[in-house]
N, C-alpha and C positions, 0 to 999 in steps of 0.2 A: 097887797103889799106897795105903801109910797116911800118913795126915794124922796128926801129934804133936800134940795139941791146943796151945792158947793163950788168955792171956787177951782174953776177947773185949769189956774194953774200948775197948783200938787197931781203928782204922778209919781205912785201909782195909786189915783181912787180909796178911801177906804171907807168901809162898811161898817159899824157897829150893828151883831148879830144878836137880837132881845128872844134868845133861846140858843138852841144847837144848830150849828152848823153839817148840813147831812150831805154825803160826798158821795152821786150816786141815784142814777132813779131808775134802776131795774126792781125786779120784783122785788127785793130785802129792801129796798130805802123809800119803795112806795109801804110796804107794810109800816115802816119808821115814821112815814108822815102821815099816814090812814090814823095810826094808833095813839101820836102823839093829839092831833088833831083831838081826839074824843076825850085825851086830857087836859085840854083848855093847854096845852104850850106852844105857843109860836118855833117857828124855826125857818130856817133858809135850806134850799135846795140846789145843788151844784150839779149840773152833768153834761159831759162833753159833744155828747150827740144834739139831735135835734129834736129827739122824740122820745120818749119814756122807752126803758125796755130792750133796749136797741140790739144786744143779742139779738133778743129773737123775733126780732123786725126786719135787721140787716145780715144777721150773719147765720140765719139755720137755712137749710134746706127747706123742699115745699112740701115734702112727704111726712113732715114731723109732725106725732102726735107725744102727744105726755105718755110717758113711760110706767108712770102710777097712777092708778085710780081718781078722778079729780079730787074725789075726798082726803087724801093726802094732799093736795096738790093746793088749795085755796089759802088766798091771802085772810087775816084776821076781821073777822066782825064782818064779812062778803062772801056767801057760798057759789058756787057755780049756779047758773043757772038750770032751773031742773031739766031743761028741754037737751041740753049738752050731753052730749056722750059720755060714756066709762072713761074712756080716752080721749078727753078735749083734743082737737085737732090743733094746730097752729097756728093758725087765722082764731080760732073758738078763743085760742088763750089770750091773746092780743088783745080781742075785744072787750075780752074780761078784764084786763088791765086796764084798757082804756075805760072801761067804766067803773073800774075801781077808783081810778085816779078821779073821775071825777063826780064821784059819790062822796069823795071827802075830802074834795077841792083840792088835789094836792098836784102846785103848781110849779114845777122844776124849772129855774134859771140857764133854759139851754144854751148850750155853745160858749159852756162857762168850764176851762180844762184846768184842772189843777193842777200848779207847777209844786209848788213843795207844800207841806202844812208841819208848825212845828210849834210844842208849846212853848211862850216866856215864862220863864222863872220867876221874873223879876213881879210882871205885873201879872199874872197868874190866869193868862188867857193864851187861847189858843189863836194863831192868826196863820190865816189861809193864804195865799199868793194865787191866785186863777192869772187865764189871759182867756178872749175871745176875739171874734173878730167886729163884734157888734160894739162893746165898750172897752176896748183896750186889754190893759191890765189893772185889775181889782187886789184889793186885800180885804178879808172881812177877818172881823176880828172878833169873836166870842166865848166863854166861859167852856161846852162842851163842843167835841166832834164827834160825831156820827160815821163811820168807815162803810160805807155799805155800795160799794165796787165788785165785791162778787169774786169768785174763784175762777173766773173765767173772761177776765176783763183784755189779755192779749193772749194771742197766737203763740202758739208754741212750735214751730221748724223745726226740725234735726240738722245738724249739718253731717249731713250725707256722703262723701264724696264724690265730686262728678254729677252732683244734680244742678247745679249752676251752666254746667256743658248740655244738661239733655236739649235735643232741640224741640220736641213735644211741650204740648199744657202743661204748664206744673199750678195747681190751685190749692192751697191752702181748703177744708170743709169749709169754713167759713164763706168762701165762695163759692159754692156748690151749691144751685140750686134746683138741678133735676137733671137726669138722667139724655135728657133728650138730644141734648148737641153731641153728645156722646156712642150716638146708635153707629155700630159695626165698628166702632173703635178696642183696642187692645188699651185696657185703663189698670193703672195697677193702684190699689188703694193700701196705702202704708197705715198701717193701726186697724185695731180688731175690737176695737169697744166698741157701744153702742153705735156710736155716730158712722164706725167704718163697716160694723154689719149693712148698718140701712142703707149707708149709699152704695153697696155692694149690692143690692138687694135692688135698690132703685134702677142701678146699672142694666142689674139682668132685665129689667121690667120696661129697659127702654130698650133694648136689644145692642147691650155693649157685651163687650166681652170680657170681667173682670175677673182681675188676678187681686188674693186682699193678703198681706203681708201677717201672719202671726208667728210674733216673732219670740214672746212672751208667754207662760201660761197663763191661764185667764178660766175664772170662770164662765160658762152659760147656763144660762136657769130659763126655766117655759116663765112665760111672762104671763099663766094661768095655772093652777093646779085646780081639776076637777070646777072650771067655772067659778073658782076664787082667786082674784090675785095673790102672786105670791111673794109678794112684800105685806101684803094685809095677812096670810096666813105664818108669815115669818113674825110680824108684830104682837099676833095673837101668840103663838108659842114659847116669845121670849118673856110675856109677862108668866109665863107659869116655869119656864125649862132653862136652865141656864144656855151662855151663849154658846160651848161647846156646844150641847146636843143637839141646839135646834140647827147646828152645820153641816152635823152630819146627818140631821131629816132632810134639809137641802138638799143637801150632793146625792144620796138616796134616792128621792122622788127625780131630780132629775137626769140620774140614769135610768130610772124606771119608763121615764118619759121620754125625753132625747136619746137615750144608750150613751156608748162608748164613742165617744168623740176622737179618739186619739190616734183613730185609724183614718181621722182625716185630716191631720196633723195641728188637732187641736187639745193641747192637754193642758190637766186642771192641778191648779196652782197645791200643793201641802196645805198650806193654812186658809180655814172654811173660810165662803165668800160675806158671812156676815162679818166675822174676824177681821178682816185682810180690810173688809170699807171702814172698821168702825179703827182700826190701826194705822193705817195705811194712806185711807180717803181712796182705794181704788174700787170704782165699782162693780159689780157684776155683770155680766152683759143678759138682758132678758130677748130672749130672741120673739122676734116679728114674722119671721118667714124666711131669711137667709139659712137656716140651716137645711131647709129642707133643699134650696139650692145647690147647697154644698156637695148632698148628699149625689142629686141629678149632675153632678158636675159643672153646673152653671154656670158657679163660682171655684173658683183654684184657691187654696189654700199654698203660697209659700211661705221660706222662712224670712227669715230679715235679709235685709240688702245690705251687700258688701259695697257695692258701688253703681255708680249709672256711669256708661257711655252718650253718646250723640242721639240713639234710639233703643239703647236694649239698659235694661237693670241685672243685675251679676248678685246671683244672689249665694247665702254665705254655707251651700250646700255646693256650690261650682257648676250650677244649672244659671242660664241666662234666659230671660225674659225679651224678647220682640215688643217694643213698647209705642201707643200713639199718644198716650196722655198718662198723667200722674194726679191723683188726688191723697191730699196729704191730712189722714185724718188723727191728726198726732193732737192734737187735744190745744186746753189753753192752762193758763196760770193768773196767779192774782199779779198784781201790779201793785199792789202796796210798796213793798220796798221801793220805787224808783222815784217818788214824792212825801210818805214820812217819814217824817225826821227825826230825832234826839228824844226815840223813845226805842224799847226793849220789848214793846209789848206782841210787836208782830214779827216773826223771823226772817231768814231772809227768804224763804220758800213764802214770803205772803199769806202767814196766815198765822192767827193767834196762839204764841209759847206758850198759853193755860188752855189747857185738855177742855173739851167738851165736857161737863155742860156749863162751866166756867167763865168761858173764852169769850163772851161777850160785854164786857166789861174790864176795864182797867184801870188805870188812874190818871189822876188831875181831870176828868169830866172827859176821859175816852170810851169810846166804845165801838162794837163793832157786830156788823149783821151780815149773813150769806157766808161763811166759812165755819161751818156746821161741818160738811163734808155729808149731810144728813138733808140734800135738796129744798124742798121749799117751805116742809111742813118744819126744818129747822130754826129757817130766817124768820118764819110767823112768829114760831116759841120768841127766839131772841127778841123782834119786835114787841115783841105784849113786854117782855121783860123792862127792855132800855124805856119804852115808854113808861112804866109805870115806876120805874126808878126815879126817871126825870121829874115826873108828873108829883111825885112827892115831894124832891124839892123846892119845884117849881113851886107848888101850894104853903108852902111855908114861909118862901122868900116872897111870897104876892100877901098875906097876910097883912088885910091893911091897918091892925092895930101894934104891927110886930115895926119898932123901929129900926133902920136900917140906914150903913153909912152907905153912901153915894158909893156907886160901880166906877169901877179904874173906867175912864175916859181918856179918849184920843182929840187931841184937838182940830185934825185934819179926815175925824171921821164923818159920816153922812148916817143920819140917825134910821131902822130901820120898822118900819109900823107894820104889822100884822091885823 
């Protein structure tokens, strides 16, 4: 990409983008960039961090592996290496993404934090304001905007009374790397999703004394059934059976393999695991060993926290725990409402208001990828749809025999050439 010079007196600087503006360089953004490259469509990609896939590189714990088999997590047009295990490690997944970006020549503008993005009805263009330490304030102008910041852009930390006054260490799971430094310490893990379960297991493996808060009902499923991925089995069944019936099969298999977990403080929701995921985005937990530690008593399951004191957590059942540290495995949320303006395509929760599978395309050249609540397979499918849609428009508009009126321009713009 070449930026032609402009008068330095103008601020913020303005860039005309000859193609879509992609916000975010995680797996979703990379998938769109690669798919657009194959369609011959130029683009610019803005990323606030200094690397691709910053969630995986900077905010994940060391023991993390993909929860689903690799064939369900690969990005478009590039499978995982054949020698990778069925469930690649965190490091292997990052290496795969780095190779993917290199193979499709995806080169984001790192350190570019989007402050706002708004569609200008007068010009029919998107105006994206960003800032960076290297180049200061910038305005990018283009006909299309692809939102690829994903479902996990910001940490979620609940407001629990007394937490600010707790004297021990408090960390969000995004800051947790290993249980090594917690050896011998009493640690409360707030949250019982996949991260909460795995962090509790990791703490056990490093000699810590974890307790895990299970406040609400949660589905816990075996990661595999008779050597086959539970997710793969569910996918196969849904091709032939109604969702409600597959839910019953999954719950029955879970009961056969894992047993009744109510005695350990883990209640199942009344709604089936797949229905719950599809309707509300609540992912079932795939057990990777934490349940064995719960049964042995190495992980203690406790109810919700009513308040913290200087050295204790007071629980909703009237009991209290003496603690040395707290890990908030309370998840993440979309940050789209903080910067995308003037459109109702995204709701207050930061997700498209149009239900899957039609939430990838809005009006006025707006697209979204990575908000399906269906993991990397959902993001990849949407990335291909977006690229095909934009590719068709691009080819129509760039036919050499077609006479077109000159596009909107701005006297302070920089040309962007790919």
